C-alpha positions in Angstrom: -16.3 -59.2 100.5 -20.0 -60.2 100.1 -23.0 -59.2 101.7 -22.9 -61.8 104.5 -19.4 -60.7 105.1 -20.4 -57.1 105.3 -23.4 -57.8 107.5 -21.3 -59.8 109.9 -18.8 -56.8 109.8 -21.1 -54.3 110.7 -22.9 -56.4 113.2 -19.4 -56.7 115.0 -18.8 -52.8 114.8 -22.4 -52.3 116.1 -21.4 -54.5 119.0 -18.0 -52.8 119.7 -19.8 -49.2 119.6 -22.5 -50.2 121.9 -20.4 -51.0 124.9 -19.7 -54.0 126.9 -22.8 -53.8 129.2 -25.2 -53.7 126.6 -23.8 -56.3 124.4 -24.5 -59.1 127.3 -28.1 -58.9 125.9 -26.8 -61.0 122.7 -25.3 -63.5 125.2 -26.5 -67.0 126.0 -28.4 -65.5 129.4 -29.5 -62.4 128.0 -32.7 -60.6 128.0 -33.0 -61.1 124.1 -32.4 -64.8 124.5 -35.4 -64.9 126.8 -37.6 -63.1 124.5 -36.5 -65.2 121.5 -37.6 -68.4 123.2 -41.0 -66.6 124.3 -41.6 -65.7 120.9 -40.7 -69.2 119.8 -43.5 -70.8 122.1 -46.0 -68.1 120.9 -45.2 -69.2 117.5 -45.6 -72.9 118.3 -48.9 -72.3 120.0 -50.4 -70.2 117.2 -49.4 -72.7 114.6 -51.0 -75.5 116.6 -54.1 -73.6 117.1 -54.3 -72.3 113.5 -53.8 -76.1 112.4 -56.4 -77.5 114.6 -58.9 -75.0 113.8 -58.2 -75.5 110.0 -58.8 -79.3 110.5 -61.9 -78.6 112.7 -63.4 -76.7 109.8 -62.6 -79.1 107.3 -63.9 -82.3 109.3 -66.9 -80.7 110.9 -69.3 -80.7 107.3 -68.0 -84.5 107.0 -68.9 -85.7 110.4 -72.3 -83.9 109.6 -72.6 -85.9 106.3 -71.7 -89.1 108.0 -74.9 -89.2 109.9 -76.8 -90.0 106.7 -76.3 -93.5 105.7 -76.3 -92.7 102.0 -73.7 -90.0 102.2 -71.5 -92.3 104.6 -71.2 -94.9 102.0 -70.4 -92.4 99.6 -67.7 -90.4 101.7 -66.2 -94.0 102.7 -65.8 -94.9 99.0 -64.4 -91.7 98.0 -61.9 -92.1 101.0 -61.2 -95.8 100.0 -60.8 -94.6 96.2 -58.5 -92.1 97.1 -56.2 -94.1 99.1 -56.3 -96.8 96.4 -55.6 -94.2 93.4 -52.5 -92.6 95.5 -51.0 -96.2 96.4 -51.2 -97.0 92.9 -49.7 -93.7 91.6 -47.0 -94.2 94.5 -46.0 -97.6 93.6 -45.8 -96.9 89.8 -43.6 -94.0 90.5 -41.4 -95.9 92.9 -41.2 -98.8 90.3 -42.6 -101.8 92.1 -45.6 -102.4 89.8 -45.7 -105.0 87.0 -46.2 -102.4 84.5 -43.8 -102.2 81.6 -43.6 -99.3 79.6 -43.6 -100.2 75.6 -42.4 -97.1 73.6 -43.4 -96.7 70.0 -40.1 -95.6 68.9 
């Protein structure tokens, strides 16, 4: 019996020893399930707030730089150049480019 078998056996014995009334908490309508979905909702909100805060922190200085025409042109060139570079790399990786490899051996 592996670790998962031992864990499921001990969980089953735990449910038998607790008694039938307390074991209902593990059912589909028990309080543990309600707490589980409350925690899942909290984690989703936490992930949403952290990710939007990180995006705000990253893009706030870029928005300030876009107010100056010289830096706006530089940022635009960097974004367009990065997009072109990524598209060239992906097309070479997928094999849809006309580049042919000529090996020297």
